[in-house]
C-alpha positions as a Markdown table, in Angstrom:
| # | Residue | x | y | z |
|---|---|---|---|---|
| 1 | Met | -19.6 | -12.6 | -10.2 |
| 2 | Leu | -17.2 | -9.9 | -8.7 |
| 3 | Arg | -14.5 | -10.3 | -11.2 |
| 4 | Leu | -17.0 | -9.7 | -13.8 |
| 5 | Leu | -17.7 | -6.6 | -12.4 |
| 6 | Phe | -14.0 | -6.0 | -11.6 |
| 7 | Ala | -12.6 | -6.8 | -15.0 |
| 8 | Ile | -14.8 | -4.5 | -17.2 |
| 9 | Pro | -13.3 | -1.4 | -15.3 |
| 10 | Leu | -10.0 | -2.6 | -16.2 |
| 11 | Ala | -10.9 | -3.6 | -19.6 |
| 12 | Leu | -12.2 | -0.5 | -20.5 |
| 13 | Met | -8.9 | 1.8 | -18.7 |
| 14 | Pro | -6.5 | 2.9 | -21.5 |
| 15 | Ala | -3.1 | 1.0 | -21.8 |
| 16 | Met | -0.8 | 2.0 | -19.2 |
| 17 | Thr | 2.4 | 0.5 | -18.1 |
| 18 | Cys | 1.9 | -1.4 | -14.5 |
| 19 | Ala | 3.6 | 1.2 | -12.5 |
| 20 | Gln | 1.8 | 4.4 | -14.3 |
| 21 | Ser | -1.3 | 2.4 | -12.9 |
| 22 | Leu | -0.1 | 1.8 | -8.7 |
| 23 | Thr | 1.5 | 5.3 | -8.5 |
| 24 | Gly | -0.1 | 8.1 | -7.1 |
| 25 | Thr | -3.7 | 6.2 | -5.7 |
| 26 | Glu | -3.6 | 5.7 | -2.2 |
| 27 | Trp | -4.5 | 1.9 | -1.5 |
| 28 | Gln | -5.9 | 0.6 | 2.0 |
| 29 | Leu | -5.3 | -2.2 | 3.5 |
| 30 | Leu | -7.6 | -5.5 | 3.5 |
| 31 | Ala | -5.9 | -8.3 | 3.8 |
| 32 | Ile | -1.8 | -10.1 | 4.9 |
| 33 | Asp | -1.7 | -12.9 | 3.6 |
| 34 | Gly | -4.6 | -13.5 | 2.6 |
| 35 | Asn | -6.6 | -12.8 | 5.5 |
| 36 | Val | -9.0 | -10.3 | 6.2 |
| 37 | Val | -7.7 | -7.2 | 8.5 |
| 38 | Glu | -9.5 | -4.9 | 10.8 |
| 39 | Met | -7.1 | -2.1 | 10.8 |
| 40 | Thr | -6.7 | 1.0 | 8.6 |
| 41 | Ala | -3.2 | 1.4 | 7.2 |
| 42 | Thr | -2.6 | 3.0 | 3.6 |
| 43 | Leu | -0.1 | 2.9 | 0.9 |
| 44 | Arg | 0.4 | 5.2 | -1.9 |
| 45 | Ala | 3.5 | 4.7 | -4.4 |
| 46 | Glu | 5.2 | 7.6 | -6.7 |
| 47 | Ala | 7.2 | 7.7 | -9.5 |
| 48 | Asn | 10.0 | 8.5 | -8.3 |
| 49 | Gly | 10.0 | 5.6 | -5.8 |
| 50 | Ser | 9.2 | 6.9 | -2.8 |
| 51 | Val | 6.5 | 5.4 | -0.4 |
| 52 | Ala | 4.3 | 6.8 | 1.8 |
| 53 | Gly | 0.8 | 5.8 | 4.3 |
| 54 | Lys | -0.4 | 5.5 | 7.4 |
| 55 | Ala | -0.3 | 2.9 | 9.5 |
| 56 | Pro | -2.5 | 1.8 | 12.3 |
| 57 | Cys | -1.2 | 4.3 | 15.1 |
| 58 | Asn | 1.5 | 6.5 | 12.6 |
| 59 | Arg | 2.0 | 7.5 | 9.4 |
| 60 | Trp | 5.0 | 5.8 | 7.6 |
| 61 | Thr | 7.7 | 6.9 | 4.4 |
| 62 | Thr | 10.5 | 4.7 | 2.9 |
| 63 | Met | 11.5 | 4.6 | -0.5 |
| 64 | Asn | 11.7 | 1.3 | -2.9 |
| 65 | Thr | 14.6 | 0.1 | -4.8 |
| 66 | Thr | 12.8 | -1.2 | -7.6 |
| 67 | Ala | 10.8 | -0.6 | -9.8 |
| 68 | Leu | 7.1 | -1.3 | -9.5 |
| 69 | Pro | 5.4 | -3.6 | -9.3 |
| 70 | Glu | 7.8 | -4.8 | -6.6 |
| 71 | Phe | 8.3 | -3.7 | -3.7 |
| 72 | Arg | 11.6 | -3.6 | -1.7 |
| 73 | Pro | 11.9 | -0.8 | 0.6 |
| 74 | Lys | 15.1 | 0.7 | 2.4 |
| 75 | Ala | 14.3 | 1.1 | 6.4 |
| 76 | Ile | 11.5 | 2.2 | 7.1 |
| 77 | Ala | 10.8 | 5.7 | 8.6 |
| 78 | Ala | 8.1 | 6.2 | 10.7 |
| 79 | Thr | 6.5 | 9.0 | 13.2 |
| 80 | Arg | 6.6 | 7.7 | 17.1 |
| 81 | Met | 3.2 | 8.0 | 18.6 |
| 82 | Ala | 1.3 | 5.6 | 20.7 |
| 83 | Cys | -1.8 | 4.1 | 20.4 |
| 84 | Asp | -3.8 | 0.8 | 21.7 |
| 85 | Arg | -3.6 | -0.8 | 17.7 |
| 86 | Leu | 0.4 | -0.8 | 18.4 |
| 87 | Asp | 0.5 | -4.6 | 18.2 |
| 88 | Asp | -1.4 | -4.6 | 14.2 |
| 89 | Glu | 0.8 | -1.8 | 13.2 |
| 90 | Gln | 3.8 | -4.0 | 13.7 |
| 91 | Val | 2.1 | -7.0 | 11.9 |
| 92 | Phe | 1.6 | -4.5 | 9.1 |
| 93 | Leu | 5.0 | -2.5 | 9.0 |
| 94 | Glu | 6.6 | -5.5 | 8.8 |
C-alpha cells in the first residue's frame, strides 16, 4: 500500500530530469545500507554541484564531481564541534 501512495504523487509530478528533482530539497537521512538509523543528518544538493548538510554534530559541505543522481564528492569540509554523536557522524560522513 505504501508503494502505491508514494507512486501516485510521483505520477502527478510534472516531467523533470532526475537532477532537477534532486536539487534544492533538504533530504533527511533515514537509513544507511538498509539499516534504519537514529541520528539526524541532512543533505541538500544544488544544480551548481554544491552539496551541504548537517551531520549529527557538525555542518558539512563539498562539491559533487559528477552529474546527479551519481554522487562522487570532493573532500568534505566540516565544522569541528564536539558532541556525544561523533561516532554516528563518522559513519554518516564515510
